[in-house]
C-alpha positions as CSV (number, residue, x, y, z in Angstrom):
1,M,26.7,-3.8,17.6
2,N,23.7,-4.2,19.9
3,N,23.5,-1.1,22.1
4,S,20.4,-1.4,24.2
5,Q,22.0,0.7,27.0
6,L,21.6,3.9,25.0
7,S,18.6,6.1,25.6
8,A,15.6,5.4,23.4
9,P,15.9,7.0,19.9
10,L,13.1,8.9,18.3
11,L,13.1,6.5,15.3
12,S,13.5,2.8,14.8
13,V,14.4,1.5,11.3
14,I,13.5,-2.1,10.4
15,M,15.3,-3.8,7.5
16,P,15.0,-7.6,6.8
17,V,17.8,-9.0,4.6
18,Y,18.0,-12.3,2.7
19,N,20.7,-12.9,0.1
20,A,21.1,-9.3,-0.8
21,E,24.9,-9.1,-1.1
22,K,24.7,-7.1,-4.4
23,Y,22.7,-4.2,-2.8
24,V,22.8,-4.4,1.0
25,Y,25.9,-2.2,1.4
26,E,24.4,0.7,-0.5
27,A,21.1,0.3,1.3
28,I,22.8,0.4,4.8
29,D,25.0,3.3,3.7
30,S,22.0,5.3,2.6
31,I,20.5,4.9,6.0
32,L,23.6,5.7,8.0
33,K,24.0,8.9,5.9
34,Q,20.6,10.3,6.8
35,T,20.5,14.0,7.8
36,F,18.2,13.0,10.7
37,A,20.5,10.9,13.0
38,D,18.4,10.0,16.1
39,F,17.5,6.5,15.1
40,E,18.4,2.9,15.8
41,F,18.8,0.5,12.8
42,L,17.4,-3.0,13.3
43,I,18.8,-5.3,10.7
44,F,17.4,-8.9,10.5
45,D,19.4,-11.4,8.5
46,D,17.0,-14.2,7.5
47,S,19.7,-16.9,7.3
48,S,21.3,-15.6,4.2
49,T,23.5,-18.1,2.3
50,D,25.6,-15.4,0.5
51,S,27.9,-12.8,2.0
52,S,25.1,-10.5,3.3
53,R,25.8,-11.2,6.9
54,E,29.5,-10.4,6.5
55,I,28.7,-7.1,4.7
56,I,26.3,-6.1,7.5
57,L,28.8,-6.9,10.2
58,S,31.5,-4.8,8.5
59,F,29.6,-1.7,9.6
60,K,30.6,-0.5,13.1
61,D,28.0,2.2,13.6
62,P,26.6,1.9,17.2
63,R,23.0,2.6,16.0
64,I,22.9,-0.8,14.3
65,R,21.2,-3.6,16.2
66,F,21.8,-6.9,14.3
67,F,19.6,-10.0,14.6
68,A,20.7,-13.2,13.0
69,S,18.2,-16.0,12.2
70,D,19.3,-19.6,12.2
71,S,16.6,-20.5,9.7
72,N,14.9,-18.9,6.8
73,T,11.5,-17.9,8.3
74,G,10.5,-15.2,5.8
75,Y,10.7,-11.4,6.1
76,V,7.2,-10.8,7.7
77,K,8.2,-12.5,10.9
78,H,11.2,-10.1,11.1
79,L,8.9,-7.1,10.5
80,N,6.7,-8.1,13.4
81,D,9.8,-8.9,15.6
82,G,11.1,-5.4,14.6
83,I,7.9,-3.7,15.8
84,K,8.3,-5.5,19.2
85,E,12.0,-4.6,19.5
86,A,11.6,-1.0,18.3
87,R,12.2,1.6,21.0
88,G,11.4,4.7,18.9
89,Q,8.2,6.6,18.6
90,Y,8.3,6.1,14.9
91,I,9.1,3.0,12.8
92,A,10.6,3.4,9.3
93,R,10.7,0.5,6.8
94,M,13.6,-0.2,4.5
95,D,14.4,-2.9,2.1
96,A,17.9,-4.3,1.6
97,D,17.9,-3.5,-2.2
98,D,16.7,0.1,-2.1
99,V,18.4,3.4,-1.5
100,A,17.0,6.1,0.8
101,D,17.3,9.8,0.0
102,P,19.5,11.6,2.6
103,D,16.6,13.7,3.8
104,R,14.0,10.9,3.9
105,F,13.8,10.5,7.7
106,A,14.0,14.2,8.3
107,E,11.0,14.9,6.0
108,Q,8.9,12.1,7.4
109,V,9.6,12.7,11.1
110,Y,8.8,16.4,10.6
111,Y,5.5,15.5,9.0
112,L,4.5,13.1,11.7
113,H,5.4,15.6,14.4
114,Q,3.2,18.2,12.8
115,H,0.3,15.9,12.1
116,Q,-0.6,13.9,15.2
117,Q,-3.6,12.2,13.5
118,A,-1.3,10.6,10.9
119,G,-0.4,6.9,11.6
120,A,1.7,6.5,8.4
121,C,3.7,8.7,6.1
122,G,5.0,7.5,2.8
123,C,6.5,9.2,-0.3
124,W,6.9,9.0,-4.0
125,I,9.5,6.6,-5.3
126,E,11.9,6.5,-8.2
127,F,12.5,3.1,-9.9
128,T,16.0,2.0,-10.6
129,G,17.4,-1.3,-12.0
130,S,15.4,-3.0,-14.7
131,K,12.6,-0.4,-14.6
132,K,12.8,3.4,-14.8
133,G,10.5,6.3,-13.9
134,V,8.8,7.9,-10.9
135,L,5.7,6.5,-9.2
136,E,3.6,9.4,-7.8
137,Y,1.3,7.9,-5.2
138,P,-1.8,9.8,-4.1
139,V,-1.0,12.3,-1.3
140,E,-4.0,12.9,0.9
141,H,-5.8,10.4,3.1
142,K,-9.1,10.2,1.1
143,D,-7.2,9.8,-2.2
144,I,-5.0,7.1,-0.7
145,I,-7.9,5.0,0.6
146,T,-9.9,5.5,-2.6
147,Q,-7.0,4.0,-4.5
148,L,-6.7,1.2,-1.9
149,L,-10.4,0.4,-2.7
150,L,-10.4,0.8,-6.5
151,F,-7.0,-0.2,-7.7
152,G,-4.8,-1.7,-5.0
153,N,-1.8,-0.5,-3.0
154,A,-1.2,3.2,-2.6
155,M,1.9,3.4,-0.4
156,A,5.4,2.1,-1.1
157,H,6.2,-0.3,1.7
158,P,9.9,0.3,2.0
159,A,9.3,4.1,2.0
160,V,6.8,4.2,4.8
161,M,7.3,5.6,8.3
162,L,4.7,4.5,11.0
163,R,3.6,5.9,14.3
164,K,4.4,3.1,16.8
165,S,1.7,4.1,19.3
166,V,-1.0,3.5,16.7
167,L,0.2,0.0,16.0
168,I,0.4,-0.8,19.7
169,D,-2.8,0.8,20.8
170,H,-4.8,-1.0,18.1
171,Q,-2.8,-4.2,18.2
172,L,-1.8,-3.9,14.5
173,S,0.9,-6.1,13.0
174,Y,1.6,-7.7,9.6
175,E,-0.4,-10.8,8.6
176,A,2.2,-13.3,7.4
177,A,-0.4,-15.4,5.6
178,L,-1.0,-12.5,3.2
179,A,2.6,-12.0,2.1
180,P,3.8,-10.5,-0.2
181,A,0.7,-8.2,0.1
182,E,0.9,-7.9,3.9
183,D,1.6,-4.1,3.6
184,Y,-1.6,-3.5,1.5
185,E,-3.6,-5.4,4.2
186,L,-2.0,-3.3,7.0
187,W,-2.7,0.0,5.3
188,N,-6.4,-0.9,5.0
189,R,-6.6,-1.6,8.8
190,L,-4.5,1.4,9.7
191,A,-6.8,3.7,7.6
192,H,-9.7,2.9,10.0
193,V,-7.8,4.2,13.0
194,S,-5.6,7.0,11.7
195,A,-4.8,9.1,8.7
196,L,-2.5,8.0,5.9
197,H,-0.3,10.5,3.9
198,N,2.3,10.4,1.1
199,L,4.8,13.2,0.8
200,P,4.7,14.5,-2.8
201,K,8.4,14.1,-3.4
202,V,10.8,11.3,-4.3
203,L,12.6,10.1,-1.1
204,L,13.5,6.5,-2.1
205,K,15.0,4.7,-5.0
206,Y,13.1,1.4,-5.4
207,R,15.2,-1.2,-7.1
208,V,13.4,-3.5,-9.6
209,H,15.0,-6.8,-10.4
210,E,14.1,-10.4,-11.0
211,H,14.4,-11.4,-7.4
212,N,11.8,-8.9,-6.0
213,E,9.2,-10.6,-3.8
214,S,6.4,-9.1,-6.0
215,V,8.0,-10.7,-9.0
216,V,9.0,-14.1,-7.6
217,K,5.7,-14.6,-5.8
218,K,3.3,-12.8,-8.3
219,A,0.6,-15.5,-8.2
220,Q,0.7,-15.6,-4.4
221,Q,0.5,-11.8,-4.2
222,D,-2.5,-11.7,-6.6
223,K,-4.3,-14.3,-4.5
224,A,-3.6,-12.3,-1.3
225,V,-4.8,-9.0,-2.8
226,K,-8.1,-10.6,-3.8
227,I,-8.6,-11.7,-0.2
228,I,-7.7,-8.3,1.1
229,R,-10.0,-6.5,-1.3
230,N,-12.9,-8.8,-0.4
231,R,-12.4,-8.0,3.3
232,L,-12.3,-4.3,2.5
233,M,-15.6,-4.4,0.5
234,D,-17.2,-6.4,3.3
235,Q,-16.3,-3.6,5.7
236,Q,-17.6,-0.8,3.5
237,V,-20.9,-2.3,2.2
238,E,-23.4,-4.3,4.1
239,S,-23.5,-7.8,2.6
240,P,-22.0,-6.8,-0.8
241,S,-23.0,-9.1,-3.7
242,A,-20.5,-11.0,-5.7
243,L,-21.5,-8.8,-8.6
244,F,-20.7,-5.6,-6.7
245,K,-17.3,-7.0,-5.7
246,A,-16.5,-7.8,-9.3
247,F,-17.6,-4.3,-10.3
248,L,-15.2,-2.7,-7.8
249,C,-12.4,-5.0,-8.9
250,D,-13.1,-4.0,-12.5
251,K,-13.9,-7.5,-13.6
252,Y,-15.9,-7.6,-16.8
253,P,-19.4,-9.3,-16.3
254,T,-19.5,-12.9,-17.5
255,T,-23.3,-13.1,-17.6
256,E,-26.0,-11.0,-19.1
257,L,-27.0,-8.3,-16.7
258,T,-30.6,-7.5,-15.7
259,I,-32.2,-4.1,-14.9
260,L,-32.5,-5.2,-11.2
261,E,-28.7,-6.1,-11.0
262,L,-27.8,-2.7,-12.5
263,K,-30.1,-0.9,-10.1
264,N,-28.5,-2.8,-7.2
265,L,-25.1,-1.7,-8.4
266,R,-26.2,1.9,-8.4
267,S,-27.5,1.6,-4.9
268,D,-24.2,0.1,-3.6
269,V,-22.2,2.8,-5.3
270,Q,-24.4,5.5,-3.8
271,H,-23.8,3.9,-0.4
272,L,-20.1,4.3,-0.8
273,L,-20.5,7.9,-1.8
274,N,-22.7,8.6,1.1
275,S,-20.1,7.2,3.6
276,G,-18.0,10.3,2.9
277,N,-14.8,8.2,3.3
278,Y,-13.6,8.5,-0.2
279,N,-12.7,11.0,-2.9
280,T,-16.1,11.6,-4.4
281,L,-14.8,12.9,-7.8
282,T,-12.6,9.9,-8.3
283,L,-15.3,7.4,-7.3
284,K,-17.9,9.0,-9.6
285,T,-15.4,9.2,-12.6
286,V,-14.0,5.7,-12.3
287,L,-17.2,3.9,-11.4
288,S,-19.4,5.7,-13.9
289,N,-17.0,4.7,-16.7
290,R,-17.2,1.1,-15.5
291,F,-21.0,1.2,-15.3
292,V,-21.2,2.3,-18.9
293,A,-19.1,-0.7,-19.9
294,W,-21.4,-2.9,-17.9
295,C,-24.5,-1.4,-19.4
296,K,-23.1,-2.1,-22.8
297,A,-22.4,-5.7,-21.8
298,S,-26.1,-6.2,-21.0
299,K,-28.7,-7.2,-23.5
300,L,-31.1,-4.5,-22.5
301,T,-32.6,-2.2,-25.0
302,G,-30.8,1.0,-25.8
303,Y,-33.5,3.0,-23.9
304,D,-33.1,0.9,-20.7
305,K,-29.3,1.3,-20.8
306,L,-29.7,5.0,-21.2
307,I,-32.1,5.2,-18.2
308,Q,-29.6,3.2,-16.0
309,Y,-26.8,5.6,-17.0
310,L,-28.9,8.7,-16.3
311,F,-29.6,7.6,-12.8
312,F,-26.0,6.6,-12.0
313,P,-24.1,9.1,-9.8
314,K,-21.5,10.7,-12.1
315,H,-19.1,13.6,-12.2
316,F,-20.2,14.9,-15.6
317,F,-22.9,14.3,-18.1
318,S,-21.9,13.0,-21.5
319,I,-24.1,13.4,-24.6
320,R,-21.7,11.1,-26.5
321,I,-22.2,8.3,-23.9
322,C,-26.0,8.8,-24.0
323,L,-26.1,8.4,-27.7
324,S,-23.8,5.3,-27.7
325,L,-26.0,3.6,-25.2
326,L,-29.3,4.5,-26.9
327,L,-27.9,3.3,-30.2
328,N,-26.3,0.2,-28.7
329,K,-22.9,1.1,-29.9
């Protein structure tokens, strides 16, 4: 099925597979039925022990390039190998247990064609399997990176299409040590050199089951996310304190807070706002609410708490909050 003699396609699709016999046929079929057809499909079997390999080989489409691993190395290696092997201008991610909408590639290729500053284009996803519903990610760049900072991931990895030239020009690849949060880490680095965007429509069905990497390796993922967020905060604030990092991560203070510590928090938040990188409304709304909670956790007088709140950058002024702080409620 390898067909390297063909002219380079516009798009390369990368899909790692490991023991996905229940779902891989549907995943492959959804890619081969895309309305946009100018792509190569790089499928990496990570030494599956079930019938995944046989199912993959049953497809005879010449766009498929199959890579078989003799050992189980983990999917991140295959993602980086896929970037090296990819011949297209764009790289689309796909997981072996998901289902792509027929128009997914057409929509994302069109967007990247029209927006040369964009390095990545994702979309909304619909959950299937053991979870139902639609996840509507933030759409615009500032909203995406604001969520990356305040809450965590803001793009669905198997639904993303990347501009290969941005990856190559800036030597960007996945960091295996941070799996299964390697995508979150890459988005943060990518955001420094290009724009990120999510199409406001569902173009992927994301299957949730007990064997998802994010489920099986939840503790490992949480540890990786903590490392990534620390890196991000180090980049955005000069010498950020441990207290400020805890504040951005929405961790409740474990010690009594002083006026000086609250003043320093205000200063660091103002620095973020002054950078102009983030959605100001979201930052002010989320962080002012957190600041109120932290004020209440301190043992300052009601008057001092009120003064701290009054000087904190906020989206709206609340008489109710002022009274609750003044009365220590």
